[in-house]
FIKOLZA-1660 file (N, C-alpha, C; in steps of 0.1 Angstrom, whole numbers, plus 5000, padded with zeros to 4 digits):
% residues 81
   i   px   py   pz ch aa at
   1 5189 4997 4965  A  M  N
   1 5186 5004 4959  A  M CA
   1 5170 4998 4947  A  M  C
   2 5163 5011 4947  A  A  N
   2 5151 5006 4940  A  A CA
   2 5150 5007 4923  A  A  C
   3 5145 4997 4919  A  T  N
   3 5146 4993 4906  A  T CA
   3 5130 5000 4896  A  T  C
   4 5131 4999 4887  A  G  N
   4 5117 5003 4880  A  G CA
   4 5106 5013 4884  A  G  C
   5 5098 5015 4887  A  F  N
   5 5085 5029 4890  A  F CA
   5 5093 5036 4897  A  F  C
   6 5103 5024 4906  A  L  N
   6 5103 5033 4922  A  L CA
   6 5117 5037 4921  A  L  C
   7 5122 5033 4911  A  A  N
   7 5136 5044 4906  A  A CA
   7 5136 5057 4914  A  A  C
   8 5128 5064 4907  A  A  N
   8 5129 5076 4905  A  A CA
   8 5123 5083 4919  A  A  C
   9 5119 5078 4923  A  R  N
   9 5112 5079 4937  A  R CA
   9 5116 5071 4952  A  R  C
  10 5129 5066 4949  A  A  N
  10 5130 5055 4959  A  A CA
  10 5130 5064 4974  A  A  C
  11 5133 5072 4973  A  H  N
  11 5137 5081 4990  A  H CA
  11 5120 5085 4993  A  H  C
  12 5113 5090 4985  A  T  N
  12 5099 5089 4992  A  T CA
  12 5089 5078 4989  A  T  C
  13 5094 5066 4988  A  A  N
  13 5089 5053 4989  A  A CA
  13 5091 5044 5003  A  A  C
  14 5107 5051 5006  A  C  N
  14 5111 5044 5021  A  C CA
  14 5104 5052 5027  A  C  C
  15 5098 5069 5033  A  D  N
  15 5099 5077 5039  A  D CA
  15 5087 5071 5039  A  D  C
  16 5080 5070 5031  A  L  N
  16 5061 5066 5037  A  L CA
  16 5061 5050 5044  A  L  C
  17 5074 5042 5037  A  V  N
  17 5071 5030 5045  A  V CA
  17 5075 5032 5056  A  V  C
  18 5080 5042 5065  A  A  N
  18 5089 5047 5078  A  A CA
  18 5071 5053 5083  A  A  C
  19 5065 5061 5075  A  V  N
  19 5051 5066 5082  A  V CA
  19 5040 5055 5086  A  V  C
  20 5040 5048 5074  A  Q  N
  20 5029 5037 5069  A  Q CA
  20 5029 5024 5077  A  Q  C
  21 5045 5021 5085  A  K  N
  21 5050 5010 5088  A  K CA
  21 5036 4999 5097  A  K  C
  22 5025 5007 5100  A  A  N
  22 5015 4999 5110  A  A CA
  22 5002 4991 5095  A  A  C
  23 5002 5002 5086  A  L  N
  23 4993 4996 5076  A  L CA
  23 4998 4986 5071  A  L  C
  24 5016 4987 5064  A  L  N
  24 5020 4980 5058  A  L CA
  24 5021 4958 5072  A  L  C
  25 5022 4963 5082  A  T  N
  25 5024 4953 5090  A  T CA
  25 5014 4947 5094  A  T  C
  26 4994 4951 5092  A  S  N
  26 4986 4944 5102  A  S CA
  26 4974 4945 5084  A  S  C
  27 4968 4940 5088  A  Q  N
  27 4956 4933 5077  A  Q CA
  27 4948 4941 5082  A  Q  C
  28 4937 4944 5077  A  P  N
  28 4927 4951 5074  A  P CA
  28 4916 4949 5086  A  P  C
  29 4908 4958 5093  A  D  N
  29 4902 4949 5103  A  D CA
  29 4889 4942 5096  A  D  C
  30 4883 4940 5096  A  P  N
  30 4875 4926 5087  A  P CA
  30 4860 4934 5092  A  P  C
  31 4859 4940 5101  A  R  N
  31 4845 4945 5105  A  R CA
  31 4848 4964 5103  A  R  C
  32 4853 4965 5093  A  R  N
  32 4856 4980 5093  A  R CA
  32 4842 4981 5081  A  R  C
  33 4842 4993 5087  A  A  N
  33 4828 4997 5074  A  A CA
  33 4833 5001 5060  A  A  C
  34 4827 4997 5046  A  C  N
  34 4833 5004 5038  A  C CA
  34 4824 5005 5027  A  C  C
  35 4825 5016 5020  A  T  N
  35 4816 5018 5013  A  T CA
  35 4818 5013 4997  A  T  C
  36 4805 5010 4990  A  L  N
  36 4806 5007 4979  A  L CA
  36 4804 5009 4965  A  L  C
  37 4822 5016 4966  A  I  N
  37 4824 5023 4954  A  I CA
  37 4835 5017 4949  A  I  C
  38 4835 5014 4937  A  Y  N
  38 4844 5007 4930  A  Y CA
  38 4855 5017 4927  A  Y  C
  39 4868 5017 4922  A  G  N
  39 4878 5023 4922  A  G CA
  39 4885 5020 4915  A  G  C
  40 4884 5005 4906  A  G  N
  40 4894 4998 4892  A  G CA
  40 4897 4991 4904  A  G  C
  41 4899 4981 4892  A  P  N
  41 4909 4963 4891  A  P CA
  41 4924 4963 4895  A  P  C
  42 4930 4975 4902  A  E  N
  42 4938 4974 4902  A  E CA
  42 4946 4968 4917  A  E  C
  43 4956 4957 4917  A  V  N
  43 4959 4948 4933  A  V CA
  43 4973 4952 4927  A  V  C
  44 4975 4953 4942  A  A  N
  44 4991 4954 4946  A  A CA
  44 4995 4941 4958  A  A  C
  45 5006 4939 4960  A  R  N
  45 5009 4931 4971  A  R CA
  45 5025 4932 4978  A  R  C
  46 5022 4937 4987  A  V  N
  46 5037 4940 4991  A  V CA
  46 5041 4931 5002  A  V  C
  47 5055 4926 4999  A  M  N
  47 5060 4913 5006  A  M CA
  47 5074 4916 5013  A  M  C
  48 5079 4917 5022  A  G  N
  48 5095 4921 5025  A  G CA
  48 5093 4921 5040  A  G  C
  49 5098 4933 5046  A  T  N
  49 5100 4934 5065  A  T CA
  49 5106 4947 5065  A  T  C
  50 5100 4954 5077  A  V  N
  50 5103 4965 5079  A  V CA
  50 5104 4963 5094  A  V  C
  51 5116 4968 5096  A  D  N
  51 5127 4966 5108  A  D CA
  51 5126 4956 5118  A  D  C
  52 5125 4948 5110  A  G  N
  52 5124 4932 5114  A  G CA
  52 5113 4924 5117  A  G  C
  53 5102 4931 5112  A  Q  N
  53 5084 4930 5112  A  Q CA
  53 5081 4926 5093  A  Q  C
  54 5079 4913 5095  A  S  N
  54 5075 4909 5085  A  S CA
  54 5059 4918 5078  A  S  C
  55 5062 4918 5065  A  V  N
  55 5054 4919 5055  A  V CA
  55 5045 4915 5045  A  V  C
  56 5030 4912 5046  A  D  N
  56 5029 4906 5037  A  D CA
  56 5011 4917 5040  A  D  C
  57 5011 4922 5026  A  R  N
  57 4998 4932 5027  A  R CA
  57 4994 4933 5011  A  R  C
  58 4982 4932 5009  A  S  N
  58 4975 4933 4997  A  S CA
  58 4965 4944 4996  A  S  C
  59 4972 4949 4986  A  F  N
  59 4957 4966 4984  A  F CA
  59 4950 4959 4973  A  F  C
  60 4942 4965 4968  A  H  N
  60 4930 4967 4956  A  H CA
  60 4922 4987 4961  A  H  C
  61 4915 4978 4951  A  R  N
  61 4906 4994 4947  A  R CA
  61 4892 4992 4949  A  R  C
  62 4888 4977 4952  A  A  N
  62 4873 4969 4949  A  A CA
  62 4864 4979 4959  A  A  C
  63 4869 4989 4969  A  D  N
  63 4853 4995 4978  A  D CA
  63 4863 5010 4983  A  D  C
  64 4856 5014 4993  A  G  N
  64 4858 5027 4995  A  G CA
  64 4872 5026 5007  A  G  C
  65 4870 5014 5016  A  C  N
  65 4885 5012 5022  A  C CA
  65 4898 5010 5013  A  C  C
  66 4897 4997 5005  A  G  N
  66 4907 4996 4998  A  G CA
  66 4911 5008 4992  A  G  C
  67 4906 5015 4983  A  I  N
  67 4903 5031 4979  A  I CA
  67 4919 5038 4984  A  I  C
  68 4909 5036 4998  A  S  N
  68 4913 5046 5009  A  S CA
  68 4929 5045 5010  A  S  C
  69 4932 5028 5015  A  D  N
  69 4944 5020 5022  A  D CA
  69 4956 5025 5005  A  D  C
  70 4949 5021 4993  A  W  N
  70 4954 5024 4979  A  W CA
  70 4956 5036 4979  A  W  C
  71 4958 5047 4990  A  S  N
  71 4956 5063 4986  A  S CA
  71 4970 5064 4992  A  S  C
  72 4969 5059 5007  A  E  N
  72 4981 5060 5016  A  E CA
  72 4994 5054 5007  A  E  C
  73 4991 5046 5005  A  M  N
  73 5007 5041 4996  A  M CA
  73 5007 5039 4985  A  M  C
  74 4998 5049 4981  A  K  N
  74 5006 5053 4964  A  K CA
  74 5013 5051 4959  A  K  C
  75 5032 5063 4962  A  A  N
  75 5041 5060 4961  A  A CA
  75 5048 5050 4960  A  A  C
  76 5040 5036 4966  A  L  N
  76 5051 5025 4970  A  L CA
  76 5047 5014 4960  A  L  C
  77 5029 5022 4957  A  I  N
  77 5024 5004 4951  A  I CA
  77 5019 5014 4937  A  I  C
  78 5014 5023 4931  A  D  N
  78 5007 5027 4919  A  D CA
  78 5025 5035 4912  A  D  C
  79 5026 5028 4901  A  P  N
  79 5039 5036 4894  A  P CA
  79 5029 5048 4884  A  P  C
  80 5018 5052 4886  A  R  N
  80 5013 5061 4882  A  R CA
  80 5016 5074 4886  A  R  C
  81 5022 5084 4877  A  P  N
  81 5022 5095 4888  A  P CA
  81 5014 5103 4896  A  P  C
% end
């Protein structure tokens, strides 16, 4: 059961977790080239398990890679519609 901002979109968030399992269960490649575009001060941390795999992943909007990852996980981590 979801609470807070996820309550109204729990099914969407669960579907997203199933599709983006690899993004949640791995850390970003430190060699990934990222644009120097600042998207905002938002940060989020997702912790738990997905299909028995541990999840401890942080998201930010401090550069292009972070903005991209944030956009992929928006329904799960961003309370704004």
